[in-house]
C-alpha positions in Angstrom: 11.6 -8.3 -27.7 9.5 -7.4 -24.0 10.7 -11.0 -22.5 14.2 -10.4 -23.8 14.6 -7.5 -22.3 13.1 -8.6 -19.2 15.5 -11.6 -18.9 18.3 -9.5 -19.3 17.0 -7.1 -16.2 16.9 -9.4 -14.1 20.1 -11.6 -14.7 23.3 -11.3 -12.9 25.2 -8.6 -14.6 28.1 -6.2 -14.0 28.2 -3.3 -12.6 29.7 -1.3 -15.6 27.0 -2.5 -18.0 24.2 -0.7 -15.4 24.5 2.6 -16.9 22.7 1.8 -20.1 19.8 0.1 -17.9 17.9 3.5 -17.9 17.3 2.6 -22.1 15.3 -1.0 -20.5 13.7 0.8 -18.3 12.5 3.6 -21.2 11.6 0.2 -23.2 9.7 -1.3 -20.6 7.6 2.0 -19.6 6.5 2.4 -23.4 2.7 0.4 -23.0 -0.1 2.3 -21.1 -2.3 0.6 -18.7 -5.9 0.6 -18.9 -7.6 -0.5 -15.7 -11.2 -1.3 -16.3 -11.1 -4.6 -13.7 -11.8 -2.5 -10.9 -9.5 -4.8 -8.6 -6.7 -4.4 -11.2 -7.2 -0.9 -10.6 -6.8 -0.8 -7.0 -3.6 -3.0 -7.2 -2.1 -0.4 -9.8 -2.5 2.8 -7.7 -1.4 0.9 -4.5 1.9 -0.4 -6.8 2.6 3.0 -8.0 2.2 4.4 -4.1 5.5 2.0 -3.6 6.9 3.2 -6.8 6.5 6.8 -6.5 7.9 6.8 -2.7 10.5 4.3 -4.0 11.8 7.6 -6.4 11.8 10.0 -4.1 13.3 7.8 -1.6 16.6 7.2 -3.7 16.0 10.6 -5.5 15.9 9.5 -8.7 15.3 11.7 -11.6 13.0 9.8 -14.6 13.9 12.7 -17.0 17.3 12.2 -17.2 17.5 8.6 -15.7 20.1 10.1 -13.5 21.1 8.6 -10.2 23.4 10.1 -7.8 24.8 6.4 -6.3 23.4 3.6 -9.0 25.8 1.2 -7.6 24.3 1.6 -4.1 23.1 -1.3 -2.1 22.4 0.6 1.0 19.7 2.5 -0.4 18.1 -0.2 -1.8 17.9 -2.8 1.4 16.9 0.4 3.6 13.7 0.7 1.3 12.8 -2.7 0.5 14.4 -4.8 3.2 14.5 -2.9 6.4 11.5 -0.3 6.0 8.0 -1.4 5.9 8.1 -0.4 1.9 8.6 -3.8 1.1 6.1 -5.7 2.9 3.6 -3.2 1.1 4.5 -3.9 -2.2 5.1 -7.7 -1.1 1.1 -7.3 -0.1 0.3 -5.7 -3.6 1.6 -8.8 -4.8 -0.2 -11.0 -2.7 -3.8 -9.3 -3.5 -3.0 -10.3 -6.9 -2.5 -13.4 -6.5 -5.5 -13.5 -4.6 -7.0 -11.8 -7.8 -6.1 -14.3 -10.0 -7.4 -17.3 -7.6 -10.9 -15.9 -7.6 -11.0 -15.9 -11.4 -12.6 -19.2 -13.5 -9.9 -21.9 -14.1 -10.5 -21.2 -17.6 -10.2 -17.7 -17.5 -6.9 -16.8 -19.6 -5.9 -13.8 -17.3 -5.2 -16.2 -15.2 -3.2 -18.4 -16.7 -1.3 -14.8 -17.7 -0.8 -14.2 -14.2 0.8 -17.4 -13.3 2.9 -17.0 -16.6 4.2 -13.6 -15.6 4.6 -14.3 -11.9 5.9 -18.0 -11.7 9.2 -17.4 -10.3 7.9 -15.4 -7.8 5.3 -18.0 -6.7 7.7 -20.0 -6.3 10.0 -17.7 -4.0 7.1 -17.1 -1.6 4.4 -15.3 -3.0 2.7 -19.0 -3.1 3.2 -19.6 0.5 2.8 -16.2 1.5 6.2 -16.2 2.8 7.4 -12.3 2.8 10.8 -12.6 4.1 11.6 -15.2 1.5 10.2 -13.3 -1.3 11.8 -9.7 0.1 15.1 -11.5 -0.1 14.9 -13.2 -3.0 13.4 -10.0 -5.2 15.6 -7.3 -3.4 18.1 -8.2 -1.1 21.8 -6.7 -1.8 21.1 -5.3 -5.5 22.2 -2.3 -7.1 19.5 0.9 -6.9 19.9 1.4 -10.9 18.6 -2.7 -11.1 15.9 -2.1 -8.3 14.7 0.8 -11.0 14.4 -1.6 -13.6 12.7 -4.1 -11.5 9.8 -1.8 -10.1 9.5 -0.9 -13.5 9.1 -4.6 -14.8 6.6 -5.5 -12.0 4.6 -1.9 -13.5 5.0 -4.1 -16.7 3.2 -7.1 -15.8 0.2 -5.3 -14.4 0.2 -3.4 -17.5 -0.1 -6.4 -19.6 -2.4 -8.3 -17.4 -4.5 -4.6 -17.5 -4.1 -4.7 -22.0 -5.0 -8.4 -21.5 -8.6 -8.0 -19.6 -9.6 -5.2 -21.8 -8.9 -7.5 -25.1 -10.6 -10.5 -23.4 -13.8 -8.2 -22.7 -13.7 -6.9 -26.1 -14.1 -10.2 -28.0 -15.9 -12.2 -25.0 -19.4 -12.8 -25.9 -21.9 -10.9 -24.3 -23.3 -13.0 -21.8 -19.5 -12.6 -19.9 -20.0 -12.7 -16.1 -17.6 -9.8 -14.4 -18.3 -7.7 -11.4 -17.8 -4.3 -11.9 -18.1 -2.8 -8.6 -15.7 -4.1 -6.2 -15.7 -3.4 -2.6 -13.6 -5.3 -0.4 -14.5 -3.2 2.8 -17.8 -2.0 4.0 -19.6 -1.2 7.4 -23.4 -2.7 8.6 -25.7 -0.2 6.8 -24.1 0.1 4.0 -25.2 -0.9 0.7 -23.0 -1.8 -2.3 -24.5 -3.3 -6.0 -22.7 -6.2 -7.5 -22.9 -5.4 -11.6 -23.2 -8.7 -13.7 -22.0 -7.4 -17.0 -24.8 -8.8 -19.2 -25.9 -12.1 -17.6 -28.5 -13.5 -15.7 -27.6 -14.8 -12.1 -28.8 -18.4 -11.7 -27.5 -18.7 -8.1 -26.2 -16.9 -5.1 -24.5 -18.1 -1.7 -23.4 -15.8 0.5 -21.8 -16.5 4.3 -21.1 -14.7 7.3 -18.6 -16.4 9.5 -19.5 -19.6 7.7 -23.0 -19.1 8.6 -25.7 -18.9 5.7 -26.9 -15.2 5.2 -29.5 -13.9 3.2 -28.8 -10.3 3.8 -29.2 -9.5 -0.3 -31.7 -8.6 -3.2 -31.5 -9.3 -6.9 -33.0 -6.9 -9.3 -32.4 -8.5 -12.4 -28.9 -8.6 -13.3 -27.6 -6.6 -10.0 -27.0 -7.8 -7.0 -27.5 -5.3 -4.0 -25.9 -6.7 -0.9 -26.9 -4.7 2.2 -25.4 -6.6 5.8 -26.6 -6.0 8.9 -24.3 -7.4 11.1 -20.1 -7.2 11.2 -17.8 -10.1 10.1 -16.2 -11.6 7.0 -19.0 -12.3 4.0 -17.9 -15.2 1.7 -20.0 -14.1 -1.7 -20.6 -16.9 -4.1 -22.4 -15.7 -7.8 -23.1 -18.4 -10.1 -24.0 -17.2 -13.8 -24.4 -19.1 -17.2 -20.8 -19.0 -18.0 -18.9 -18.6 -15.1 -18.6 -18.0 -11.2 -17.3 -15.4 -9.4 -16.2 -15.0 -5.7 -15.7 -12.3 -3.3 -14.9 -11.9 0.3 -15.9 -8.5 2.0 -15.3 -7.7 5.6 -18.0 -5.8 7.1 -17.2 -3.4 10.1 -20.2 -2.6 12.7 -21.4 0.6 12.5 -20.9 3.8 14.8 -23.4 5.5 16.4 -25.3 8.3 15.1 -26.5 8.8 11.6 -23.0 8.5 9.8 -20.8 6.3 9.1 -18.1 7.7 9.2 -15.5 7.1 12.3 -15.0 10.6 14.3 -13.6 11.2 17.5 -16.5 11.7 20.3 -15.4 13.8 23.2 -17.5 14.0 25.7 -17.7 15.5 29.3 -18.1 13.1 32.6 -21.7 13.5 34.6 -23.3 14.9 30.9 -26.2 12.7 29.4 -25.8 12.0 25.8 -28.2 10.7 23.1 -27.4 9.4 20.1 -29.3 7.6 16.9 -29.1 4.1 16.2 -30.5 3.3 12.6 -31.9 -0.3 12.7 -32.1 -0.9 16.4 -34.1 -3.5 17.3 -35.8 -5.2 20.2 -34.0 -7.8 21.2 -30.6 -6.6 20.8 -28.5 -6.0 23.8 -25.4 -3.9 24.7 -22.6 -4.3 26.5 -20.4 -1.2 27.5 -17.5 -0.4 29.7 -17.7 -0.1 33.6 -18.2 4.1 33.7 -20.7 4.5 30.6 -23.9 4.2 32.3 -25.6 3.5 29.3 -28.6 2.1 28.2 -31.0 1.6 24.6 -34.2 2.9 24.1 -36.0 1.2 21.7 -38.9 3.8 21.2 -36.6 6.5 20.4 -33.8 4.6 18.1 -31.5 5.8 19.7 -28.9 4.8 23.1 -28.5 6.7 26.6 -25.3 7.1 28.1 -23.9 9.2 31.0 -19.9 9.1 31.4 -19.3 8.4 35.1 -15.4 8.9 34.7 -13.0 10.0 32.2 -11.0 8.5 29.6 -12.0 6.0 27.0 -14.6 4.1 27.1 -16.4 1.5 25.0 -20.1 0.6 24.0 -21.2 -2.2 22.0 -24.6 -3.2 20.3 -25.0 -6.9 19.0 -27.9 -10.0 19.2 -27.5 -13.3 18.9 -26.6 -13.1 14.8 -23.5 -10.7 15.6 -22.2 -7.6 16.5 -24.3 -4.5 15.1 -23.0 -1.4 16.5 -19.3 -0.6 17.9 -18.2 2.8 19.4 -16.1 4.4 21.3 -16.0 8.2 23.4 -13.5 9.8 25.1 -14.8 11.3 28.6 -13.1 14.6 29.6 -13.7 16.0 33.3 -16.1 18.6 33.2 -14.8 22.1 33.7 -15.7 24.9 36.3 -19.3 26.6 36.1 -19.1 30.6 36.5 -21.5 31.1 40.1 -23.4 34.7 39.9 -26.0 36.5 41.0 -28.8 35.9 38.0 -29.1 39.4 36.2 -26.2 40.7 38.1 -23.5 42.1 35.6 -21.3 43.4 38.6 -21.5 42.7 42.1 -23.1 46.0 43.2 -27.1 45.8 43.5 -29.0 49.3 44.3 -31.3 48.6 47.3 -34.3 50.2 45.3 -33.7 47.4 42.6 -33.0 45.1 45.4 -36.5 45.8 47.0 -38.5 45.9 43.8 -37.6 42.4 42.9 -37.5 40.8 46.9 -35.2 38.2 45.5 -31.8 37.4 44.6 -31.5 33.8 42.1 -27.5 32.5 42.5 -26.7 30.4 39.4 -24.1 27.9 38.3 -23.6 28.5 34.3 -21.1 27.6 31.6 -21.5 28.8 27.8 -20.8 25.2 26.2 -23.6 23.4 28.5 -27.0 23.8 28.9 -28.8 24.7 32.0 -29.7 21.4 33.6 -25.9 20.1 33.8 -24.4 22.5 36.7 -27.4 23.4 39.6 -27.1 25.5 42.8 -28.3 22.9 45.4 -27.7 25.2 48.7 -25.5 28.0 50.3 -24.7 30.2 53.2 -25.7 34.1 53.3 -24.2 36.8 55.7 -26.3 39.7 56.7 -23.7 42.7 57.1 -25.3 46.0 58.5 -28.1 44.0 60.3 -26.3 42.4 63.0 -24.1 39.9 61.0 -26.3 37.2 61.0 -26.0 33.8 58.7 -28.6 32.0 57.4 -28.6 28.6 55.3 -30.5 28.5 52.0 -31.8 25.7 50.4 -32.1 25.8 46.6 -31.1 28.8 44.3 -33.4 31.5 45.7 -32.8 34.5 48.7 -36.1 36.2 49.7 -35.5 39.5 51.4 -37.9 42.2 53.0 -37.6 45.4 52.2 -36.9 46.4 55.8 -34.0 44.1 55.9 -33.0 45.6 52.5 -32.8 49.4 53.8 -30.5 48.6 56.5 -28.1 46.2 54.6 -24.7 47.3 53.4 -23.4 43.7 52.1 -24.4 40.3 51.3 -21.1 37.7 51.8 -22.7 34.6 50.0 -20.5 31.1 51.0 -20.0 27.7 51.3 -21.9 26.8 48.3 -22.7 23.4 46.8 -23.5 23.0 43.4 -24.1 19.8 41.0 -21.7 19.1 38.6 -22.9 16.7 36.2 -23.4 13.5 38.6 -20.9 15.3 41.3 -21.5 17.6 44.0 -18.8 20.0 45.0 -18.9 22.2 47.1 -17.3 26.2 46.5 -15.6 28.3 49.8 -14.4 31.2 48.2 -17.0 34.0 49.1 -19.3 36.4 46.9 -19.3 39.3 48.5 -22.3 41.8 47.1 -22.1 45.4 48.0 -25.7 46.8 48.4 -25.8 50.8 47.6 
């Protein structure tokens, strides 16, 4: 009965008859999916995402089956042909084909896929021609028929999932299935490929067509732990079948987390980040302006950004790329320059005589003390002849006799280090001595 209605729903039919297509949609939608296969589960999830976006785009009420414009061709073409949604759906079907290709030749699920998707394969999926498939399947058809076609694709996925469950229940206990399927990883990640009741006879893993030994076997489980980035092909042979899997491994970022985060740094400030797994013999390649080096004793990378903007750093050896990270460097903000332990620019002679000195500091609440540093300044004495003195460093020493005659101190021509730059501040600081 399913096949009868499937055929009726995809042939050319009079537009008046489309009003009853909601009954076909309801019938097609009855079977439930049971996605025990990890890859099928992921593909079904991606399909549902496209389907939900489609339903929202055309304002379709699933409960009543009502459409504002059931015969609209323009909405259909806008969603499937002109937007990226059609490509997303095409990619789901294409990945489903790749899933089937990885199955053993005698696997019944593989044959079911080719039976269900024969026309799609002949019209663009087999040769991976997206435009051909989209035009053949979706171009210039009314919205009400598009809904049926989407439901029919959903039904095919459900049929595959139910068939997989049935096979899992009837295959003998030595059936060979990969349960933990992960298609994308980062260097340092670890994944376990569990073989259901079978013993591993032989494993062959290659990275960019070079043999790799980045795995261990524990009973019926293959533990894959890639140490370099690249495209890995895994071939695992059991007593009863062969499983193949391709995993795209990306380089790890710096630090203890494998998650990508936006790293904002400041020009002239020294930074350190750990690199777990760093080994002697690895080399660093960085953009101009990073001023970076590897510290093998501390297992980290040290860098001082020398210019604003995006900067990239890579760690690798002869085997391939190990780490890659990018940072965004911003100019340092201006520091606050003031007299240490002086809340305002008024100082009593008694306190001044007791201390015998003043210390000029440059600071910012977001940075440590060594980011900004006073190098030199000039001071003008008001009240004792108005002389000017050049001071190297941060300390101004004054004796008690001079302090008694002093009325003001004018500190000017301040030179300070900001990161890796020397900056001159001409605006004076005037201290009143009372």
